[in-house]
N, C-alpha and C positions, 0 to 999 in steps of 0.2 A: 504493499500499499504506499501511498504518498505520505511521508511523515510530516509534511506541511499542509496536509488536508485540513479543511475547516473543522472536521470532526476530531482533530487532535488538540487537546487543551494545551495552552502554553505551559502550565504546570508540569505536564507530561514531558514536554520538550525540555524543560529545565532538568528533570530527572535524567533523561536520556543523555544530555550534553554533559552532566556531572559524571556519569559512568565513562563517557568518552575521555573526559579530562583525566580521570584516574587511570585508565588503560592507555597510557601514552606510548606503549610498545605495539599497539595495534593500529593500523590505518582504517579509518571508517570512511567509506565513500557514500555520501548522501546525495540522492538524486531526487529532484522534484520538477513538477510542472508548475509550481506555484511559488516562485522565488519572491513575489511581492509579499506574501505572508511570512516568508523567512526574514525579510527585512523588518517587518512588524515585530516579529518575536525578538530579534536582536535589540530593538529599540524600546521594547515595552517596559513599562515601569508599573510595579504593583506596590503594595503596602511594605514589602520587604526590600524595596530598592530596584536597581536595574537588574537586567538579566544576568550581567556579569557577577553582581554580588550574590544573586540568588543561586547561580550555579556554583560559585565558590563556597557558599554555606553548605550546600548539599554534598559537595566534594569532600569537605572536612568531616561530614558525618560518615562518609564511605571509607575515607582513608585520612585520618587525622594528621599523619606525618607528612602528607604531600602538600605542597603549596599550589595554589591556583596558577596555571601556566599563563593565563591571560588570553585575550583575543588577538589573532585568531588561534584557536585550539590547534596545536601542531599535529594532532592526530586526525583531524577532520578535513576531508577533501570535499568541496561542495560542487555539485553539478546540476545542470538543467537538461531535461529532455526536450529536444527541438529538432524535428525531422523535416521541416519545410522552411522555405525562405521566410515566410511570414512569422513562424514561431521563433526562428533565429532572431529576427529583427525585434521581436517583442520581449523575448526572455533573456537573451544574452546581455543586453545593457543593464538589466536588473541584477543579473548574476555578478557583474563587475562591481556592484555596490556592496556586496556581501563580504564581510571580513573572513577570508578563508586562507589557510596555509597553501592550498592549491585549488584551482578552479578547472572544471572540466565540462565538456559538452557531449551529450549522447545524441547523435543523429541516427537514431534507430526507433522505429523504421524510417529509413531515408526515402521520402516520397516525392521529392523533386530535386532539382540541381543545386538548391541552396546557393545560388549565384546571383549577385547583384548586377544591375545594368551599368551602374557607374561606381567609381571610387573617388575619394577625396584627394584628387591629384595635387592640389595646391599644398598639401603638407607632406608630400612624399618626395624624397631625394631623386631628382630627374637622372642623376648619375648612377643610381642604384638599379642594377639589372632586374632586381625582384619587383620593382615598384609598379609594374603594370600587371602583376599576377594576382593581386589580393582582391579579387572579386568574390571570393567565397563569403557568404553571409555569416559563416562561423567565426571569421576572424574580424579584427577591427578594420573598418573600411579605410582608415587613413594610414595606419602603420603596420598593418598585418600582424599585430600582436608582437612586434619587437619592442614596443613601449616607448619609442622615440620617433620624432618626426622632424622635418626641416621646415622652419617658418619662412615667411616672406623675405626676411633679411638674410637667409642662408645659414641660420643658427639652429643647431640641434637642441631640442627641448623635450620635456615629457609631452607625450601625445595628448592633444586637447580633446580628442574624441573619446579614448578609452581611459585617459588619466593614468596610463601605465598599469592598470589592473589587468594583467595578462591572463589569457586562457593557456593552461599548461598541457591539456591533453584533449584529444577528440576521439570518441568512439564512434565507429561507423558500422552500420548493419542493415540488412534488408529485412522485410517483414516475413514472418513465418506463419504456417498454418494452411488449412485447406483453401481458404479464399484470400490468400495473400495478394497484396498489390505489388507488382514487380518493381524492382530497383534497377535502373540502368547502370551498368558497370562504369560508364564514363562519368557519372555523377560522383561516385566514390573516388575514382582516379583523380579527378580535378580537385576535390577537397583534400585528398591525401598529398597531392603535389603542392597545393598552397600551404598546407601545414608544414611540409618538409622545408619549403623555401623560408618559412618564418620561424623555424626551429621549434615548432609545436609537436609534441609526441602524438602518434596516431596508433590506434588499435583497430584493425579491420576485423570485426567480430564475426560476421557471417554474411552470405549472400541471401537473396530472398528465395522463398520456396519452403 
């Protein structure tokens, strides 16, 4: 289930996060279609204070000798499920606002090319051979998730589009089941090529069928 579904109480999320904070030797991959609610959880305030303080208090109850590691939790990797151009455009900018040790995107099932018509060419280095390749909606339209861009004065700075909040990994997969919708191999190849050029890790999980 989606652990940021409306049916999951914030108090429950506090408890889950406290266990993740205690188990720092385990990597937890959280995947959601509702990153907006994840931001609300991070920012929520109740009678016991902010989420950070609430999770820290619960963590002390579970493991009194451990100190709260702070945000982002080093053991928590945050991801969104977005298999179309439209869902990438909607969800990935929200994902970038979430404090996470690593951010990842699952384009499974991949249902279209996830490719933009245009890129923000004015903030891309014209001398960079990669600059005309970042049309994938999975990556930042300006810097291709390199985190840096070239401004009008020719100076490198933090990318104004993504703010340097990079995507670390992309998982690609086709739909399965008897009535699956087919994925074109060229869609996956293009996303993988863009990610390789940007230094973003890719896991090709499965084809459709």
